[in-house]
Backbone atoms as SQL, in Angstrom:
CREATE TABLE atoms (id INTEGER PRIMARY KEY, chain TEXT, resi INTEGER, resn TEXT, atom TEXT, x REAL, y REAL, z REAL);
INSERT INTO atoms VALUES
  (1, 'A', 1, 'MET', 'N', -48.189, 171.550, -3.300),
  (2, 'A', 1, 'MET', 'CA', -48.080, 172.466, -2.335),
  (3, 'A', 1, 'MET', 'C', -48.101, 173.749, -2.904),
  (4, 'A', 2, 'ALA', 'N', -47.876, 173.757, -4.287),
  (5, 'A', 2, 'ALA', 'CA', -48.158, 175.020, -5.025),
  (6, 'A', 2, 'ALA', 'C', -49.720, 175.374, -4.967),
  (7, 'A', 3, 'ILE', 'N', -50.407, 174.172, -5.344),
  (8, 'A', 3, 'ILE', 'CA', -51.997, 174.504, -5.526),
  (9, 'A', 3, 'ILE', 'C', -52.188, 175.143, -4.332),
  (10, 'A', 4, 'GLY', 'N', -51.863, 174.812, -2.856),
  (11, 'A', 4, 'GLY', 'CA', -52.557, 175.320, -1.714),
  (12, 'A', 4, 'GLY', 'C', -52.032, 176.672, -1.480),
  (13, 'A', 5, 'CYS', 'N', -50.778, 177.138, -2.002),
  (14, 'A', 5, 'CYS', 'CA', -50.320, 178.375, -1.988),
  (15, 'A', 5, 'CYS', 'C', -51.228, 179.127, -2.826),
  (16, 'A', 6, 'ILE', 'N', -51.853, 178.703, -4.144),
  (17, 'A', 6, 'ILE', 'CA', -52.457, 179.463, -4.846),
  (18, 'A', 6, 'ILE', 'C', -53.716, 179.747, -4.454),
  (19, 'A', 7, 'ILE', 'N', -54.621, 178.665, -3.643),
  (20, 'A', 7, 'ILE', 'CA', -55.862, 178.894, -3.206),
  (21, 'A', 7, 'ILE', 'C', -55.616, 179.623, -1.789),
  (22, 'A', 8, 'LEU', 'N', -54.532, 179.723, -0.907),
  (23, 'A', 8, 'LEU', 'CA', -54.573, 180.658, -0.051),
  (24, 'A', 8, 'LEU', 'C', -54.740, 182.183, -0.617),
  (25, 'A', 9, 'GLY', 'N', -53.914, 182.372, -1.701),
  (26, 'A', 9, 'GLY', 'CA', -53.704, 183.664, -2.452),
  (27, 'A', 9, 'GLY', 'C', -55.092, 184.042, -2.732),
  (28, 'A', 10, 'LEU', 'N', -55.885, 183.050, -3.507),
  (29, 'A', 10, 'LEU', 'CA', -57.375, 183.278, -3.906),
  (30, 'A', 10, 'LEU', 'C', -57.966, 183.846, -2.850),
  (31, 'A', 11, 'SER', 'N', -58.108, 183.316, -1.730),
  (32, 'A', 11, 'SER', 'CA', -58.822, 183.610, -0.552),
  (33, 'A', 11, 'SER', 'C', -58.817, 184.952, -0.315),
  (34, 'A', 12, 'PHE', 'N', -57.666, 185.649, -0.274),
  (35, 'A', 12, 'PHE', 'CA', -57.247, 186.862, 0.113),
  (36, 'A', 12, 'PHE', 'C', -57.708, 187.744, -0.972),
  (37, 'A', 13, 'ILE', 'N', -57.680, 187.291, -1.963),
  (38, 'A', 13, 'ILE', 'CA', -58.452, 188.145, -3.035),
  (39, 'A', 13, 'ILE', 'C', -59.775, 188.450, -2.886),
  (40, 'A', 14, 'VAL', 'N', -60.580, 187.375, -2.485),
  (41, 'A', 14, 'VAL', 'CA', -62.054, 187.267, -2.400),
  (42, 'A', 14, 'VAL', 'C', -62.397, 187.945, -1.085),
  (43, 'A', 15, 'MET', 'N', -61.304, 188.112, -0.067),
  (44, 'A', 15, 'MET', 'CA', -61.715, 188.862, 1.004),
  (45, 'A', 15, 'MET', 'C', -61.692, 190.631, 0.518),
  (46, 'A', 16, 'ILE', 'N', -60.669, 190.608, -0.307),
  (47, 'A', 16, 'ILE', 'CA', -60.448, 192.024, -0.557),
  (48, 'A', 16, 'ILE', 'C', -61.844, 192.556, -1.526),
  (49, 'A', 17, 'VAL', 'N', -62.366, 191.757, -2.240),
  (50, 'A', 17, 'VAL', 'CA', -63.674, 192.164, -2.925),
  (51, 'A', 17, 'VAL', 'C', -64.731, 192.085, -2.292),
  (52, 'A', 18, 'GLY', 'N', -64.592, 191.130, -1.257),
  (53, 'A', 18, 'GLY', 'CA', -65.937, 191.025, -0.144),
  (54, 'A', 18, 'GLY', 'C', -65.844, 192.251, 0.667),
  (55, 'A', 19, 'VAL', 'N', -64.778, 192.724, 0.945),
  (56, 'A', 19, 'VAL', 'CA', -64.526, 194.111, 1.934),
  (57, 'A', 19, 'VAL', 'C', -65.108, 195.341, 1.093),
  (58, 'A', 20, 'ARG', 'N', -64.845, 195.075, -0.214),
  (59, 'A', 20, 'ARG', 'CA', -65.240, 196.347, -1.156),
  (60, 'A', 20, 'ARG', 'C', -66.721, 196.516, -1.426),
  (61, 'A', 21, 'LEU', 'N', -67.363, 195.408, -1.581),
  (62, 'A', 21, 'LEU', 'CA', -68.723, 195.123, -1.758),
  (63, 'A', 21, 'LEU', 'C', -69.588, 195.485, -0.288),
  (64, 'A', 22, 'VAL', 'N', -69.208, 195.168, 0.772),
  (65, 'A', 22, 'VAL', 'CA', -69.902, 195.292, 1.963),
  (66, 'A', 22, 'VAL', 'C', -69.598, 196.601, 2.246),
  (67, 'A', 23, 'GLY', 'N', -68.464, 197.191, 2.179),
  (68, 'A', 23, 'GLY', 'CA', -68.444, 198.877, 2.236),
  (69, 'A', 23, 'GLY', 'C', -69.259, 199.634, 1.436),
  (70, 'A', 24, 'SER', 'N', -69.488, 199.186, 0.308),
  (71, 'A', 24, 'SER', 'CA', -70.307, 199.925, -0.669),
  (72, 'A', 24, 'SER', 'C', -72.079, 199.577, -0.450),
  (73, 'A', 25, 'GLY', 'N', -72.013, 198.700, 0.710),
  (74, 'A', 25, 'GLY', 'CA', -73.663, 198.500, 0.875),
  (75, 'A', 25, 'GLY', 'C', -74.268, 197.342, 0.105),
  (76, 'A', 26, 'GLN', 'N', -73.456, 196.528, -0.825),
  (77, 'A', 26, 'GLN', 'CA', -73.924, 195.548, -1.669),
  (78, 'A', 26, 'GLN', 'C', -73.530, 194.130, -1.273),
  (79, 'A', 27, 'GLY', 'N', -72.953, 193.911, -0.287),
  (80, 'A', 27, 'GLY', 'CA', -72.348, 192.478, 0.056),
  (81, 'A', 27, 'GLY', 'C', -73.269, 191.974, 1.210),
  (82, 'A', 28, 'SER', 'N', -72.940, 190.797, 1.431),
  (83, 'A', 28, 'SER', 'CA', -73.749, 189.783, 2.125),
  (84, 'A', 28, 'SER', 'C', -72.839, 188.995, 3.200),
  (85, 'A', 29, 'ALA', 'N', -73.481, 187.923, 3.828),
  (86, 'A', 29, 'ALA', 'CA', -72.626, 187.090, 4.644),
  (87, 'A', 29, 'ALA', 'C', -72.038, 186.329, 4.149),
  (88, 'A', 30, 'PHE', 'N', -72.242, 186.011, 2.784),
  (89, 'A', 30, 'PHE', 'CA', -71.459, 184.992, 1.993),
  (90, 'A', 30, 'PHE', 'C', -70.280, 185.011, 1.826),
  (91, 'A', 31, 'TRP', 'N', -69.688, 186.516, 1.871),
  (92, 'A', 31, 'TRP', 'CA', -68.010, 186.671, 1.766),
  (93, 'A', 31, 'TRP', 'C', -67.340, 186.077, 2.625),
  (94, 'A', 32, 'PRO', 'N', -67.530, 186.459, 4.210),
  (95, 'A', 32, 'PRO', 'CA', -66.725, 185.690, 5.086),
  (96, 'A', 32, 'PRO', 'C', -66.728, 184.139, 4.913),
  (97, 'A', 33, 'ILE', 'N', -67.951, 183.641, 4.651),
  (98, 'A', 33, 'ILE', 'CA', -67.947, 182.298, 4.795),
  (99, 'A', 33, 'ILE', 'C', -67.029, 181.553, 3.764),
  (100, 'A', 34, 'PHE', 'N', -67.367, 182.158, 2.433),
  (101, 'A', 34, 'PHE', 'CA', -66.503, 181.828, 1.290),
  (102, 'A', 34, 'PHE', 'C', -64.907, 181.820, 1.387),
  (103, 'A', 35, 'TYR', 'N', -64.532, 183.155, 2.063),
  (104, 'A', 35, 'TYR', 'CA', -63.411, 183.247, 2.467),
  (105, 'A', 35, 'TYR', 'C', -62.788, 181.922, 3.255),
  (106, 'A', 36, 'THR', 'N', -63.571, 181.805, 4.399),
  (107, 'A', 36, 'THR', 'CA', -63.142, 180.956, 5.448),
  (108, 'A', 36, 'THR', 'C', -62.905, 179.475, 4.820),
  (109, 'A', 37, 'LEU', 'N', -63.709, 179.104, 3.982),
  (110, 'A', 37, 'LEU', 'CA', -63.844, 178.032, 3.177),
  (111, 'A', 37, 'LEU', 'C', -62.589, 177.666, 2.235),
  (112, 'A', 38, 'LEU', 'N', -62.306, 178.856, 1.364),
  (113, 'A', 38, 'LEU', 'CA', -61.281, 178.723, 0.909),
  (114, 'A', 38, 'LEU', 'C', -59.794, 178.783, 1.373),
  (115, 'A', 39, 'LEU', 'N', -59.847, 179.758, 2.608),
  (116, 'A', 39, 'LEU', 'CA', -58.535, 179.557, 3.471),
  (117, 'A', 39, 'LEU', 'C', -58.275, 178.498, 4.014),
  (118, 'A', 40, 'ALA', 'N', -59.145, 177.527, 4.611),
  (119, 'A', 40, 'ALA', 'CA', -59.231, 176.195, 5.179),
  (120, 'A', 40, 'ALA', 'C', -58.864, 175.292, 4.061),
  (121, 'A', 41, 'THR', 'N', -59.423, 175.347, 3.218),
  (122, 'A', 41, 'THR', 'CA', -58.881, 174.449, 2.041),
  (123, 'A', 41, 'THR', 'C', -57.616, 174.583, 1.489),
  (124, 'A', 42, 'GLY', 'N', -57.200, 175.785, 1.283),
  (125, 'A', 42, 'GLY', 'CA', -55.831, 175.900, 0.850),
  (126, 'A', 42, 'GLY', 'C', -54.944, 175.448, 1.948),
  (127, 'A', 43, 'MET', 'N', -55.009, 175.797, 3.227),
  (128, 'A', 43, 'MET', 'CA', -54.096, 175.622, 4.464),
  (129, 'A', 43, 'MET', 'C', -53.999, 173.920, 4.496),
  (130, 'A', 44, 'ALA', 'N', -55.186, 173.196, 4.220),
  (131, 'A', 44, 'ALA', 'CA', -55.320, 171.906, 4.187),
  (132, 'A', 44, 'ALA', 'C', -54.554, 171.125, 3.213),
  (133, 'A', 45, 'ILE', 'N', -54.669, 171.814, 1.985),
  (134, 'A', 45, 'ILE', 'CA', -53.730, 171.176, 1.063),
  (135, 'A', 45, 'ILE', 'C', -52.251, 171.744, 1.135),
  (136, 'A', 46, 'TRP', 'N', -51.934, 172.798, 1.574),
  (137, 'A', 46, 'TRP', 'CA', -50.560, 173.108, 1.837),
  (138, 'A', 46, 'TRP', 'C', -49.902, 172.304, 3.172),
  (139, 'A', 47, 'ALA', 'N', -50.679, 172.041, 3.923),
  (140, 'A', 47, 'ALA', 'CA', -50.160, 171.292, 5.095),
  (141, 'A', 47, 'ALA', 'C', -49.988, 169.932, 4.800),
  (142, 'A', 48, 'PHE', 'N', -50.851, 169.234, 4.219),
  (143, 'A', 48, 'PHE', 'CA', -50.900, 167.981, 4.218),
  (144, 'A', 48, 'PHE', 'C', -50.222, 167.196, 2.945),
  (145, 'A', 49, 'ASN', 'N', -49.618, 167.881, 2.238),
  (146, 'A', 49, 'ASN', 'CA', -49.047, 167.645, 1.044),
  (147, 'A', 49, 'ASN', 'C', -47.707, 166.825, 1.144),
  (148, 'A', 50, 'LYS', 'N', -46.812, 167.419, 1.941),
  (149, 'A', 50, 'LYS', 'CA', -45.582, 166.638, 2.094),
  (150, 'A', 50, 'LYS', 'C', -45.746, 165.285, 2.993),
  (151, 'A', 51, 'PRO', 'N', -46.619, 165.009, 3.893),
  (152, 'A', 51, 'PRO', 'CA', -46.842, 163.881, 4.567),
  (153, 'A', 51, 'PRO', 'C', -47.463, 162.797, 3.665),
  (154, 'A', 52, 'LEU', 'N', -48.414, 163.414, 2.785),
  (155, 'A', 52, 'LEU', 'CA', -49.106, 162.253, 1.752),
  (156, 'A', 52, 'LEU', 'C', -47.929, 162.145, 0.841),
  (157, 'A', 53, 'LYS', 'N', -47.134, 162.818, 0.470),
  (158, 'A', 53, 'LYS', 'CA', -45.901, 162.331, -0.513),
  (159, 'A', 53, 'LYS', 'C', -45.054, 161.368, 0.068),
  (160, 'A', 54, 'ARG', 'N', -44.860, 161.646, 1.179),
  (161, 'A', 54, 'ARG', 'CA', -43.922, 160.513, 2.011),
  (162, 'A', 54, 'ARG', 'C', -44.802, 159.043, 2.247),
  (163, 'A', 55, 'ALA', 'N', -46.207, 159.298, 2.658),
  (164, 'A', 55, 'ALA', 'CA', -46.722, 158.071, 2.582),
  (165, 'A', 55, 'ALA', 'C', -46.968, 157.281, 1.370),
  (166, 'A', 56, 'ILE', 'N', -47.547, 157.830, 0.257),
  (167, 'A', 56, 'ILE', 'CA', -47.551, 157.125, -1.145),
  (168, 'A', 56, 'ILE', 'C', -46.312, 157.112, -1.739),
  (169, 'A', 57, 'GLY', 'N', -45.540, 158.004, -1.930),
  (170, 'A', 57, 'GLY', 'CA', -44.168, 157.783, -2.502),
  (171, 'A', 57, 'GLY', 'C', -43.813, 159.002, -3.405),
  (172, 'A', 58, 'LYS', 'N', -42.594, 158.870, -4.060),
  (173, 'A', 58, 'LYS', 'CA', -42.189, 160.001, -4.536),
  (174, 'A', 58, 'LYS', 'C', -42.863, 160.270, -6.071),
  (175, 'A', 59, 'ASP', 'N', -43.635, 159.451, -6.533),
  (176, 'A', 59, 'ASP', 'CA', -44.689, 159.620, -7.620),
  (177, 'A', 59, 'ASP', 'C', -45.530, 160.482, -7.619),
  (178, 'A', 60, 'VAL', 'N', -46.089, 161.061, -6.850),
  (179, 'A', 60, 'VAL', 'CA', -47.120, 161.761, -6.720),
  (180, 'A', 60, 'VAL', 'C', -47.124, 163.381, -7.088);
C-alpha cells in the first residue's frame, strides 16, 4: 500500500515538472502520458493491495 502511495506522489511531481517545461516551451506530449501511466499504476497497486493480501495470506 505504501508503494502505491509513493507512486501516486511521484506522479504529481512528474506533472509539476511537466507543467513547468511546457510553460517554458520545452515540453512535449510525453508528460501527460507519463503522468497518467504513473497515476494509474499507483492507484492499481494501492487499490488491489488489500484484496491481494486477503487472497494470498498475511505473509505477503
